[in-house]
N, C-alpha and C positions, 0 to 999 in steps of 0.2 A: 504493500500500500504506500510505503514511503516513496518508492521509486515512481509509482504512478502519479503521486501528488507532485513530485519534482518535475516530472515530464509535463504535467498539466500547466504548471506555473511558468516553465521555461520555453514552451513551444509557441512561437509567434503564429497568429492566425487572425482572420478578420473577426470583428466583434460579433457579427451575426453567427459565425460558425461556433464561437465559444458559447454564446448565449443559448443557442438552440441545441447544443449538445454534440456537435460534430467532433470537437476535439476530444471530449470524454469517450466518444464512440471509437475513434481510431486508437486511442490508448487501450481501451478494453479489448479491441480486436488483436492488438499486438500481443497482449498477455494470453488471450484465449488461443491464439494461433500457436504460441509456444506450448501450451498445455495439450493442444489437440493436434500437434504436428503430424503424428502418425496417422490419425484418422482422416486428416485433411489432405494427406500427401497425394493420393490419386486424383482428387479434384483439382488441386493446384497444378499437377502435371498435365492433366487433360486440358485445362484452360490454356496453359502455355502452348501446348501442342496445337490447339485450335487456332490460336492467334498467329503462330508461325506458319501454319499451313495456309491460312488466308493471305498472309503477307507474301509468301512465295508465289501464290496464285496470281497476285496483283503486280508483281515486279515488272519493271523497275519502279521504285517508290520515291516520291518526294517526301512530303510530310505525312507521318502516321500519328493519329491521335488516339490515346487510350483514355476513355472516360471511366471514372471509378478506380483510378490507379492505386489509391490508398498507400499501403505499405509496400506495394509491388510484390506481394507474396505470390500472386497468380500472373504476374507480368514478366515475360522473359526479356528484361530490359537490355542486357548486354547483346544477346543474339539479335534482337529486333533493331537495336541501334545500328548494327552492322548492315542491315538490309535496307535502310532508308537514309535520306538526306538529313531529316530532322525528326526526332521522336518527341511528341508533346504529351506529357503525362498530366492528367487533369483530375482534381478532387477538391473538396471543400477545405481540406487542411493538408499542408505538406508536413508529413511526419519528420521527426528528428532522426538523424542517423543515416539518411540515404546518401550513398555515394554514386553519382551518375556520370556516364560518359560525356564527353565534350559536346556532342550534338544532341543532348537530351535536355529539354526544358520542363520544369514542373510548374504548371499554371494553376493557381488557386482560384476557383470560381464556383458558383452555384449553377449546375448544369441545367436545372429546370427554371430557376428564378423565384420559386414560391418561398423558399427559406429566407432569402435576402429581402423579399417583399414583406414577409411577416415581421422581420426585424425593423424595417424602415417605415412601413405603413400600418402595421398592426392587424389589419383585416383585409388581405388581398382578395380580389374576386378571381379565383382560378378559373371560373367558368367563362370569363370574358377575356382570357389570356390570348394575346395576338402577336407576341414576340417570342423569339427563341434565342437564348445565348449561344446555341450551337451554330448559328449562321456565320460566325467568325471563322469557322473551319471549312468553309465552302471550297477552298482551294486545295484541300488535303487529298492525298491519294487513297487513304483508307482511314475510317473511323471504327474503333472498337468500343462497344459498351460492355465492360467486363464485370459480370456479377453485380450489376448496379441497379437494374430497373426495379426489382422488387423492394429495394432498400429506400428508394426515393420518397415514398409517402411516410415512412415511419416517424422521422423527427418532426416534419411539419404537422402531422396529425397530433403528435404529442403536444406541440406548442398550441395548436388550436384547442385541444382538450383543456389544457391548463387555463386558458383564457375564457373558457365557457362558450367558444364560438362554434362548437359542433356537437352533435349527438350521435350515439352509437349507431342508430338506424341510418344515418347519412354517411358514416365513415367509409363504408365499403365503396360507395359511389365516388367519394373524394379520392380514395386510394386508387381506384381504377382510372379515374381521370388523369391523375398525375403520371401514372405509368404509361397510359396510352399517349399522353402528350409527348413523353420521351421518345417513343417509337415514331410518332409523327414528326418530331423535330429531326430525328436521324434521317428520315426519308426526305424531308424538305431541303436538306443540305445539298442533295444531288450527288453526294459522294458515296462510293461503295461502303457499306456498313456491315459489320459483323456484330450481331447481338448475342451475347452469352448471358443466359438468365434462367430462372426457375421455370421448368415446364410443369412440374407438380410439386406440391409441398405437403409432406405427411408428418403428422404428430402421433407419438405413441406414449402410452402411460407407463408407469413404473413396472407393470407386469408384461409389457411388450404388446399390449393390445392397441390396434389402430384406433385413434380417437378422431382424426379428421384426415381427409385426402382432398386437397384443394387443387383444382385445375387452373393454374395460373395462366397458361397459354390461352385458354378460352376467355378469361377476363381481358386479355390483351388483344383478342381477335387475331391471334397468330395461327398459322397452319402447323402441321406436324414439323417438329424440329429436324434438322439435318442429322444431328447426332445427339445422343444423350448419355449421361453417366450419373452416378449417385454421389451426393455430397452429404455426409453426416454432419450437418451444421452444429448441432448440439448432440454429441455422442453419449453413450451410456457412461454414467459417472460424472458428467458435466452439468446435466440438467437437474432441476429440483425434483426430489423424490424419485429419481430414476427416469424421469421423463426424457424423451428423445425427440429431436426435430431433424427431419431428413428431407433433402431436396433432390428431385430428379432434374438435373441441369440440362438445358438444351442449347443448341446453337441454331441461329437463323441468319440467312443472308438477305439483307433488306434492299439492296440495290443490284 
């Protein structure tokens, strides 16, 4: 806990990212990733392989953009940097401790815009949204959304909940809107895009019984994925009372 607190205090990040919990989240993921490194290994390897395969299929490459880069646990930074002119890593917070090649830039931004708007305006109307931060990447050769899409609604919904600006019956709709916005934003760039995200999400209780099986792809109006694999997000021993959370991760080509 001491190391986590020191990291929180000493990591520079935008005020909106600190206030809405993005900094706390990246620190928590760093420590969970260490605890779950064996359980997560196949998922991280599969994500890296999917990114490199798509990069090779699109060669030669100018700029390559990775949305949701985070700690780069699932991003093959060194290999990818060798395949493109410039690699742009994007997330709400740049974590401490990353050593990057000379042609790699880490860009801090809100890829949807709702979180920054929540901080600045208090009550943004996401239903009337008509701009996309991703338009700045319209000249890229490839954009990758890496295990990001299902994470986008979590902290904005938490902020809305704290302020009494939402109700449980509406949260599913808000969540779906934010995720579908992200996919629409990727398509509107006109750039070839690789989406890596949850196809299904399954929860199990402490006895191993299936509690829920959520079809994430159907919420996002996506077709069958090109490839799938299993990611034990919260493996046995990590969750409360033995509960487990498992994702079937899929890949989609959007352009």
